[in-house]
C-alpha positions in Angstrom: -45.3 40.0 80.7 -44.8 38.0 83.9 -42.7 40.3 86.0 -39.6 38.7 87.6 -39.6 38.2 91.4 -36.8 37.4 93.8 -37.0 36.5 97.5 -34.0 37.9 99.2 -34.6 36.2 102.6 -35.0 32.8 101.0 -31.8 33.3 99.0 -29.8 34.3 102.1 -31.0 31.2 104.0 -30.2 28.7 101.3 -26.9 27.2 100.2 -25.2 24.9 97.7 -26.8 24.1 94.4 -30.1 25.9 95.3 -28.2 29.1 96.1 -26.3 28.9 92.8 -29.5 28.3 90.9 -31.1 31.4 92.5 -27.9 33.5 91.8 -28.2 32.5 88.1 -31.9 33.5 88.1 -31.0 36.9 89.6 -28.3 37.4 86.9 -30.9 36.6 84.2 -33.4 39.1 85.7 -30.8 41.9 85.8 -29.7 41.1 82.3 -33.2 40.9 80.8 -35.2 43.8 82.3 -33.0 45.3 85.0 -36.1 45.4 87.2 -37.0 42.9 89.9 -39.9 42.6 92.3 -38.2 42.0 95.7 -39.9 39.8 98.2 -38.5 38.7 101.6 -36.9 42.1 102.2 -37.1 42.0 106.0 -38.1 45.6 106.5 -40.7 45.9 109.3 -44.2 47.0 108.4 -44.0 49.6 111.2 -41.0 51.3 109.7 -42.8 51.4 106.3 -46.1 52.6 107.8 -44.4 55.3 109.8 -42.6 56.6 106.7 -45.8 56.7 104.7 -47.5 58.6 107.5 -44.9 61.4 107.7 -44.6 61.7 104.0 -48.3 61.9 103.5 -48.4 64.5 106.3 -45.8 66.6 104.5 -47.4 66.5 101.1 -50.7 67.5 102.6 -49.2 70.4 104.5 -49.6 74.0 103.6 -47.4 75.8 101.1 -45.9 77.8 104.0 -44.5 74.6 105.6 -43.2 73.3 102.3 -41.6 76.6 101.3 -39.6 76.7 104.5 -37.7 73.7 103.3 -37.6 74.3 99.5 -34.3 73.9 97.9 -32.5 77.3 98.0 -31.3 77.2 94.4 -31.5 75.0 91.4 -29.2 72.0 91.8 -29.3 71.9 95.6 -30.1 68.3 96.3 -32.0 68.1 99.5 -35.3 69.5 100.7 -38.6 70.2 98.9 -38.6 70.4 95.1 -41.9 71.8 94.1 -44.0 71.4 90.9 -42.5 72.5 87.5 -38.9 72.4 88.7 -37.6 69.1 87.2 -37.7 67.3 83.9 -36.0 63.9 84.2 -35.9 63.2 80.5 -33.3 66.0 80.3 -30.8 63.6 81.8 -31.1 61.7 78.5 -30.9 64.9 76.4 -34.6 65.1 75.7 -36.4 68.4 76.0 -39.9 68.1 77.6 -42.3 70.1 79.7 -41.8 69.9 83.5 -42.7 66.6 85.2 -46.0 66.5 87.0 -44.7 65.9 90.5 -43.2 67.3 93.7 -40.7 65.7 96.0 -38.9 65.8 99.3 -35.3 64.7 99.3 -32.8 63.7 102.0 -29.1 62.8 101.8 -26.5 60.7 103.7 -26.8 60.7 107.4 -23.0 60.7 108.1 -20.2 62.7 106.6 -16.8 61.2 106.1 -13.9 63.6 106.5 -11.3 62.1 104.1 -12.7 62.9 100.7 -10.2 64.9 98.6 -12.7 66.4 96.2 -14.3 69.5 97.7 -17.3 69.2 95.3 -18.4 66.2 97.4 -19.1 68.5 100.4 -20.5 71.2 98.1 -23.0 68.9 96.6 -23.9 65.5 98.1 -23.1 66.4 101.7 -25.1 69.6 101.9 -27.6 69.5 104.8 -31.1 68.1 104.4 -33.7 70.8 105.1 -36.1 69.3 107.6 -39.7 70.4 107.8 -41.3 71.4 111.1 -43.4 68.3 111.5 -43.3 66.3 114.7 -41.2 63.2 114.3 -40.4 63.7 110.7 -36.7 63.7 110.8 -36.5 60.7 113.2 -38.8 58.6 111.2 -37.2 59.6 107.9 -33.7 58.7 109.2 -35.0 55.3 110.5 -36.3 54.4 107.1 -33.1 55.7 105.4 -31.0 53.4 107.6 -33.1 50.4 106.8 -32.8 51.1 103.1 -29.0 51.4 103.5 -28.8 48.0 105.2 -31.1 46.5 102.6 -29.0 47.9 99.8 -25.9 46.3 101.2 -27.7 42.9 101.3 -28.8 43.3 97.7 -25.3 44.3 96.6 -24.0 41.1 98.2 -26.6 39.1 96.3 -25.6 40.9 93.2 -22.0 40.0 93.7 -22.9 36.3 93.9 -25.1 36.7 90.8 -22.0 37.9 89.0 -19.9 35.0 90.2 -17.9 37.2 92.6 -17.2 36.8 96.3 -20.2 38.0 98.3 -18.2 41.0 99.9 -16.8 42.2 96.6 -18.6 45.5 96.6 -18.2 46.3 100.3 -15.2 48.7 100.0 -16.9 50.6 97.3 -20.1 51.3 99.3 -18.8 51.8 102.9 -19.6 55.6 102.7 -22.4 55.6 100.1 -23.8 58.9 98.9 -27.3 57.6 98.6 -30.4 59.8 98.6 -33.9 59.1 99.7 -36.7 60.7 97.7 -40.4 60.9 98.6 -42.5 61.6 95.5 -46.1 62.9 95.2 -47.8 62.9 91.8 -50.9 65.1 92.1 -54.1 64.0 90.4 -54.0 64.9 86.7 -56.5 67.1 85.0 -57.6 67.0 81.4 -54.8 69.3 80.2 -51.5 67.5 79.8 -48.8 69.0 77.5 -47.3 67.1 74.6 -44.4 64.8 75.9 -45.3 65.7 79.5 -45.1 62.8 82.1 -45.3 62.4 85.8 -41.6 61.5 85.5 -40.0 61.7 82.2 -38.2 58.7 80.6 -34.8 58.3 82.2 -32.4 55.7 83.7 -31.3 55.9 87.3 -27.8 57.0 87.9 -26.3 54.9 90.6 -25.8 51.2 91.5 -29.4 50.3 92.3 -32.7 51.8 93.3 -35.1 50.5 96.0 -38.5 51.8 95.1 -41.7 51.5 97.2 -44.6 52.5 95.1 -48.0 53.1 96.7 -49.5 49.6 96.7 -51.9 48.6 93.9 -51.4 51.9 92.0 -50.2 52.2 88.4 -48.0 54.5 86.3 -44.4 53.1 86.4 -43.4 51.7 83.1 -40.2 50.3 81.6 -39.1 50.2 78.0 -38.9 46.6 76.7 -38.6 45.6 73.0 -39.6 49.2 72.0 -42.8 49.1 74.1 -43.8 50.5 77.4 -44.5 47.8 80.0 -46.4 48.4 83.3 -44.5 47.5 86.5 -46.9 46.1 89.1 -47.0 47.8 92.6 -47.4 44.7 94.7 -48.4 44.9 98.4 -45.5 44.0 100.7 -42.8 44.2 97.9 -40.2 46.6 96.8 -39.2 47.2 93.2 -35.5 47.0 92.6 -33.8 48.3 89.4 -30.3 48.6 88.1 -28.7 52.0 87.7 -26.2 53.3 85.2 -23.2 52.6 87.4 -24.1 48.9 87.7 -24.4 48.7 84.0 -20.9 50.1 83.6 -19.6 47.8 86.4 -20.9 44.8 84.5 -19.8 46.1 81.1 -23.4 46.1 79.9 -24.2 42.6 81.0 -26.9 44.1 83.3 -29.1 46.9 81.9 -30.0 50.3 83.4 -33.5 50.3 81.9 -35.3 53.3 80.5 -38.4 54.0 82.6 -41.0 56.6 83.3 -44.1 57.4 85.3 -46.7 58.0 82.6 -49.2 60.9 82.7 -52.7 60.4 81.5 -55.8 62.5 81.9 -57.8 62.2 85.1 -55.4 60.0 87.1 -55.7 59.9 90.9 -52.9 61.2 93.1 -50.0 58.7 93.7 -47.0 58.6 96.0 -43.8 56.6 96.0 -40.6 56.3 98.0 -37.3 55.9 96.1 -33.9 55.1 97.7 -31.1 55.7 95.2 -28.1 53.7 96.3 -24.9 55.4 95.1 -21.3 54.1 95.8 -18.8 56.3 97.7 -18.1 59.7 96.1 -14.6 58.8 94.9 -15.3 55.2 93.8 -14.0 54.6 90.3 -16.6 52.5 88.5 -14.8 50.4 85.9 -16.0 47.2 84.2 -15.3 44.0 86.1 -13.2 41.6 84.0 -13.4 43.8 80.9 -10.9 46.2 79.4 -12.6 47.8 76.5 -15.0 50.1 78.4 -14.4 53.6 79.9 -14.7 54.2 83.6 -16.5 57.0 85.6 -16.3 58.4 89.1 -19.4 57.8 91.2 -19.9 61.3 92.8 -19.2 63.6 89.8 -21.3 61.3 87.6 -24.3 61.6 90.0 -23.9 65.4 90.4 -23.8 66.1 86.7 -26.8 64.0 86.0 -28.8 65.5 88.8 -28.1 69.1 87.8 -29.0 68.4 84.2 -32.6 67.7 85.2 -33.2 71.0 87.2 -35.1 73.7 85.3 
């Protein structure tokens, strides 16, 4: 299939009938596949290159360095999650062998003080465990901030695609509990267990995901018409996909698409960066202009989904 592409910079610099046309096209993309190749994102190549460098440095580091920042218990959200500790398909109730990956995870950079639910501080505002690698935290936080700004621009475009005022979502995402995850999929050997994947079939939990796969690699697939379709990893582009909360917000008009990172024998190693945009902890996600659908609360929904995947 020809994968849908959207140029955010061009959209933001246009107006009138052309802008309305592009909004309609974005609506169609989110309704049809829930996945979009994003061009014109505005993130500097230096920010991206620096992030790749420190992530590669971390994943090539010794086990001693990694173990210093491993998550202290199952369900702790930030730090190093090593091999055989996660099975994403469990979030969909599917039992599979552990996913063939490791990850480093970081949380929000600021902590609001007015959240009533103590679980917010016990879960998503736990401290990120930083590795002892020169410049790691500073570069990671710079990339995170750029993703946070980009997510706000995308959410504004989403609002227009839904025929809403462009600032509609602002009050729901002014203290987002978003997470940034760096993923390393080691090379695969001949032995892969039945139903085992690099990342098991799942949907993302939040409003949207900004994914940067290693350019010109393969493995990410989406479910479309009961078939797995490859998602291209195009140089200079991000992959944007809709999460569960956006599907709920739109009463199913937009789809949180099932996807996976497939495992095959003798694959080379692969890395990706995933920014999971999540509305404020206490945001009540209820369908826009629809009454017949149940609502959920952003933070508890995320927490329960995340903890279900830890082995």
